[in-house]
C-alpha positions as CSV (number, residue, x, y, z in Angstrom):
1,M,-8.3,-16.7,7.2
2,L,-4.5,-16.7,7.1
3,E,-2.7,-17.0,10.4
4,P,-1.0,-15.2,12.0
5,R,-3.1,-12.2,11.0
6,N,-1.2,-9.5,9.2
7,P,-1.3,-6.3,11.3
8,N,-0.7,-3.9,8.4
9,T,-3.1,-1.4,6.9
10,F,-4.1,-2.3,3.3
11,A,-3.5,-6.0,4.0
12,N,-6.2,-8.8,4.7
13,Y,-8.2,-8.4,1.5
14,P,-11.8,-9.4,2.3
15,L,-13.1,-10.1,-1.2
16,D,-12.8,-13.3,-3.2
17,R,-10.7,-12.1,-6.1
18,A,-12.4,-14.7,-8.4
19,G,-9.5,-14.7,-10.8
20,H,-11.3,-17.3,-12.9
21,R,-14.0,-14.7,-13.8
22,R,-11.6,-12.2,-15.3
23,K,-11.3,-13.8,-18.7
24,D,-15.0,-14.3,-18.9
25,Q,-16.1,-11.0,-20.5
26,A,-19.7,-12.2,-20.8
27,W,-19.8,-12.7,-17.0
28,I,-18.1,-9.3,-16.4
29,D,-20.6,-7.6,-18.6
30,A,-23.5,-9.3,-16.8
31,A,-22.1,-8.5,-13.4
32,L,-21.8,-4.8,-14.4
33,A,-25.4,-4.8,-15.5
34,G,-26.7,-6.7,-12.6
35,G,-28.6,-5.1,-9.7
36,D,-26.3,-6.4,-7.0
37,A,-23.1,-4.8,-8.4
38,Q,-21.2,-2.6,-6.0
39,V,-19.1,0.2,-7.5
40,C,-16.6,2.5,-5.7
41,A,-15.7,5.8,-7.5
42,F,-12.4,7.6,-7.5
43,R,-11.3,11.0,-8.6
44,K,-7.6,11.9,-8.8
45,D,-6.7,8.7,-6.8
46,Q,-9.2,9.7,-4.1
47,P,-12.1,7.4,-3.2
48,L,-15.7,8.6,-2.6
49,V,-16.3,8.1,1.2
50,A,-18.9,9.2,3.7
51,E,-19.4,9.0,7.5
52,G,-21.2,5.8,8.5
53,A,-22.3,4.3,11.7
54,S,-18.9,3.0,12.6
55,G,-16.7,5.7,11.0
56,L,-15.7,6.6,7.5
57,E,-17.0,4.1,4.8
58,P,-16.7,3.8,1.0
59,V,-19.8,4.9,-0.9
60,W,-20.9,1.9,-2.8
61,L,-22.8,2.8,-5.9
62,G,-24.9,0.9,-8.5
63,P,-23.8,0.2,-12.1
64,A,-25.5,3.3,-13.3
65,I,-22.4,5.2,-12.2
66,L,-20.6,3.8,-15.2
67,G,-22.4,6.3,-17.4
68,L,-20.6,9.1,-15.5
69,A,-17.2,7.5,-15.3
70,D,-14.1,8.4,-17.3
71,R,-14.4,6.7,-20.7
72,D,-10.6,6.2,-20.9
73,S,-10.5,4.3,-17.6
74,P,-11.8,0.7,-17.3
75,A,-14.1,-0.7,-14.6
76,I,-11.9,-2.7,-12.4
77,F,-13.3,-6.0,-11.2
78,L,-12.2,-6.3,-7.6
79,G,-13.9,-9.6,-6.7
80,V,-17.0,-10.9,-5.0
81,D,-18.1,-10.7,-1.4
82,Q,-19.4,-13.6,0.7
83,A,-23.0,-13.0,-0.6
84,G,-21.7,-13.3,-4.2
85,A,-22.1,-9.5,-5.0
86,P,-19.5,-8.4,-7.6
87,H,-17.4,-5.3,-6.7
88,F,-15.9,-2.9,-9.1
89,A,-13.9,0.4,-9.1
90,V,-14.1,3.3,-11.6
91,S,-12.3,6.6,-12.1
92,M,-14.5,9.6,-12.6
93,G,-11.8,11.6,-14.3
94,S,-9.9,14.6,-12.9
95,R,-12.4,17.2,-14.1
96,F,-15.5,15.5,-12.6
97,S,-17.5,17.8,-10.4
98,L,-19.2,16.1,-7.5
99,D,-21.4,19.1,-6.6
100,D,-22.8,19.2,-10.2
101,S,-23.5,15.5,-10.4
102,P,-26.2,13.0,-9.2
103,L,-23.6,12.0,-6.5
104,A,-23.9,15.4,-4.8
105,G,-24.5,14.9,-1.1
106,L,-23.5,11.2,-1.0
107,G,-20.0,11.9,0.4
108,S,-16.7,13.4,-0.6
109,F,-13.5,12.4,-2.4
110,E,-10.8,12.1,0.3
111,D,-7.1,11.3,0.3
112,L,-6.8,7.6,1.0
113,R,-3.6,7.8,3.1
114,G,-5.0,10.6,5.2
115,S,-8.3,8.9,5.9
116,A,-7.0,5.3,6.1
117,L,-7.0,5.1,9.9
118,A,-10.7,6.3,10.0
119,L,-11.7,3.5,7.6
120,S,-12.3,-0.1,8.4
121,E,-9.6,-2.7,7.7
122,D,-11.7,-4.2,4.9
123,A,-12.4,-0.9,3.3
124,C,-8.6,0.0,3.3
125,A,-7.7,-3.3,1.7
126,I,-10.3,-2.9,-1.1
127,L,-9.7,0.8,-1.7
128,G,-5.9,0.3,-1.7
129,C,-6.1,-2.4,-4.4
130,A,-8.5,-0.3,-6.4
131,K,-6.3,2.8,-6.2
132,S,-3.2,0.8,-7.4
133,L,-5.0,-0.6,-10.4
134,L,-6.6,2.6,-11.5
135,D,-3.3,4.4,-11.2
136,W,-1.6,1.7,-13.2
137,H,-4.1,2.1,-16.0
138,R,-3.7,5.8,-16.0
139,R,0.1,5.5,-16.3
140,H,0.2,2.7,-18.9
141,R,-2.1,3.6,-21.7
142,F,0.6,3.0,-24.3
143,C,2.5,-0.2,-25.1
144,A,6.0,-0.2,-23.7
145,N,7.1,-2.5,-26.6
146,C,6.0,-0.4,-29.6
147,G,4.3,2.7,-28.3
148,A,0.9,2.1,-29.7
149,P,-2.3,2.5,-27.5
150,S,-3.2,-0.5,-25.4
151,A,-6.6,-1.5,-24.0
152,A,-7.7,-2.9,-20.7
153,A,-8.7,-6.6,-20.6
154,E,-9.6,-9.3,-18.1
155,G,-11.6,-7.1,-15.8
156,G,-8.8,-4.5,-15.6
157,W,-6.1,-6.9,-14.6
158,K,-4.3,-6.8,-18.0
159,R,-3.7,-4.4,-20.9
160,V,-3.1,-5.6,-24.5
161,C,-1.5,-3.7,-27.3
162,G,-3.7,-3.2,-30.3
163,A,-0.7,-3.2,-32.7
164,C,1.8,-5.8,-31.5
165,E,-0.5,-7.7,-29.1
166,T,2.0,-7.5,-26.3
167,E,0.4,-8.2,-22.9
168,H,1.0,-5.9,-19.9
169,F,0.3,-6.7,-16.3
170,P,0.0,-4.5,-13.2
171,R,3.4,-4.0,-11.7
172,V,4.2,-4.4,-8.0
173,D,7.5,-2.9,-6.9
174,P,9.1,-4.9,-3.9
175,V,10.7,-2.8,-1.1
176,V,12.5,-4.2,1.8
177,I,11.9,-2.4,5.1
178,M,14.1,-3.6,8.0
179,L,14.8,-3.1,11.6
180,P,18.6,-3.7,12.3
181,V,19.0,-5.3,15.7
182,R,22.1,-6.0,17.8
183,G,21.5,-7.9,21.0
184,D,18.8,-6.2,22.9
185,R,18.8,-3.0,20.9
186,A,17.3,-2.0,17.6
187,L,18.4,0.8,15.2
188,V,16.0,3.4,13.9
189,G,16.8,6.3,11.6
190,R,15.3,9.5,10.4
191,Q,15.4,11.6,7.3
192,A,15.5,15.4,7.4
193,R,11.9,15.5,6.0
194,F,10.5,13.5,8.9
195,P,8.5,15.3,11.6
196,P,10.7,16.3,14.5
197,G,11.4,13.4,16.8
198,M,10.1,10.6,14.5
199,Y,12.4,7.7,13.8
200,S,11.6,4.8,11.5
201,A,13.0,1.5,10.1
202,L,15.3,1.6,7.1
203,A,14.0,0.8,3.6
204,G,14.9,0.5,0.0
205,F,13.8,-1.0,-3.3
206,V,14.9,-4.5,-4.3
207,E,17.2,-4.4,-7.3
208,P,17.2,-6.7,-10.3
209,G,19.0,-10.0,-9.6
210,E,18.7,-9.6,-5.9
211,S,17.1,-11.7,-3.2
212,L,15.2,-10.1,-0.4
213,E,18.0,-11.0,2.1
214,E,20.6,-9.5,-0.2
215,A,18.6,-6.3,-0.6
216,V,18.4,-6.0,3.2
217,A,22.1,-6.5,3.5
218,R,22.9,-4.0,0.8
219,E,20.5,-1.3,2.0
220,V,21.7,-1.5,5.7
221,K,25.3,-1.3,4.5
222,E,24.6,1.6,2.3
223,E,22.5,3.6,4.7
224,V,24.2,3.1,8.1
225,G,27.4,1.1,7.3
226,L,26.5,-2.0,9.2
227,T,27.0,-5.7,8.1
228,V,23.9,-7.9,8.2
229,R,24.6,-11.5,9.2
230,R,21.0,-12.8,9.2
231,A,17.7,-11.5,7.9
232,R,14.3,-12.9,8.8
233,Y,10.9,-12.2,7.3
234,L,8.1,-10.9,9.6
235,H,5.2,-9.7,7.4
236,A,4.4,-7.6,4.3
237,Q,2.2,-4.6,3.5
238,P,0.6,-3.7,0.1
239,W,1.4,0.0,-0.2
240,P,-0.7,1.7,-2.9
241,Y,1.7,4.7,-3.5
242,P,1.6,3.9,-6.2
243,S,1.9,0.1,-6.0
244,Q,4.6,-1.3,-3.7
245,L,4.9,-4.4,-1.6
246,M,6.7,-3.5,1.6
247,V,8.5,-6.6,2.9
248,G,9.1,-6.3,6.6
249,M,12.4,-7.9,7.9
250,I,14.4,-8.1,11.1
251,A,18.2,-7.7,10.2
252,E,20.7,-9.0,12.8
253,V,23.9,-7.0,12.4
254,L,27.5,-7.6,13.6
255,A,28.4,-6.3,17.0
256,D,31.8,-4.6,16.4
257,E,31.0,-1.9,13.7
258,D,30.4,1.8,14.1
259,L,27.6,3.6,12.3
260,V,28.5,5.3,9.0
261,L,25.5,7.3,7.8
262,E,24.8,8.1,4.2
263,D,23.3,11.4,3.1
264,E,19.7,10.1,3.1
265,I,19.8,9.3,6.8
266,S,20.3,12.4,8.9
267,E,20.5,10.6,12.3
268,A,20.2,7.0,13.6
269,I,19.9,5.9,17.2
270,W,19.8,2.6,19.1
271,L,16.7,1.9,21.2
272,T,16.2,-0.6,24.0
273,K,12.9,-2.6,24.0
274,E,11.6,-0.4,26.8
275,E,12.4,2.7,24.8
276,A,10.8,1.2,21.7
277,R,7.6,0.5,23.5
278,A,7.5,4.0,24.9
279,A,8.1,5.4,21.4
280,L,5.2,3.4,20.1
281,A,3.0,4.6,22.9
282,G,3.6,8.3,22.2
283,G,7.2,9.1,22.9
284,A,10.4,7.9,24.6
285,D,12.6,10.3,26.6
286,L,16.2,9.3,26.0
287,G,17.5,11.3,28.9
288,D,19.5,13.8,26.8
289,G,16.7,16.1,26.0
290,R,15.5,14.2,23.0
291,R,12.1,12.7,22.7
292,V,11.6,9.9,20.1
293,F,8.4,8.6,18.7
294,A,7.6,5.8,16.2
295,P,5.7,6.1,12.9
296,P,1.9,5.8,13.1
297,R,0.3,2.4,12.9
298,L,-0.6,3.1,9.2
299,A,3.1,2.3,8.4
300,I,4.6,-1.1,8.5
301,A,7.6,0.4,10.3
302,H,5.3,0.8,13.4
303,H,4.5,-2.9,13.4
304,L,8.1,-4.0,12.8
305,V,9.2,-2.0,15.9
306,K,6.2,-3.4,17.9
307,A,6.9,-7.0,16.9
308,W,10.5,-6.7,18.0
309,A,9.7,-4.8,21.2
310,E,7.2,-7.5,22.2
311,E,9.4,-10.5,21.4
């Protein structure tokens, strides 16, 4: 187990990814045909889940489900558990009717983001990985090099063009998400689309030819007009919407600059650690009629604010 433990939802993957098995198609086929295979089903990016003894749980099915799955979508090899049981994910296709299938009564297809906090940490990590990979296959059925159809390979962790043989791998888009700090205060901002009173960390995609630290400095300058003098890494969150890696950073900014907000940021405020802790706990009264709260613990921004407030 890695230490310190990552506090973020969709992190802490519990399965052995068993990457050495992906190129062994005979092993993959045998695993799919074996009686101990565990398969989770998705429809329109939503996993099949049901209420269990400790809350919402994935519905793990046997390999017979493959006969009902979308023929254009591969079975994704997710890894093996501690008992050695192989785990897979399949897409049932957008037109699959649960009520008219042998799966009726086993559960329901639910939005992963909306149900994540009701799922266990292990379930979130597995389903998040599965969702990202299934979504990637759905979006990348044709070769980006020549336009010909491509086919899944290596347990769903690669696609190969049938015409030019170009290999394609699942993409992960890096995003820096940072909390600007100045002395004993941290800056949080909000966009117009946020719920009233919610403020969050700043964020943006890493551009080509840019380090994480450079991306932090550029985004903070662009969004709020402040100069970053030091950026330090805290932790990261796999974010399966569709497949991003949210890289959490603390950004120390210069003390003598005023805020200059871009169009994307409608408002930004400085919080003390006491106010930040209150915002995390449900709401901070700023004394001017405003009540501020932090994003839910599903979001890495929640844990960035928490880590800084508890330093």
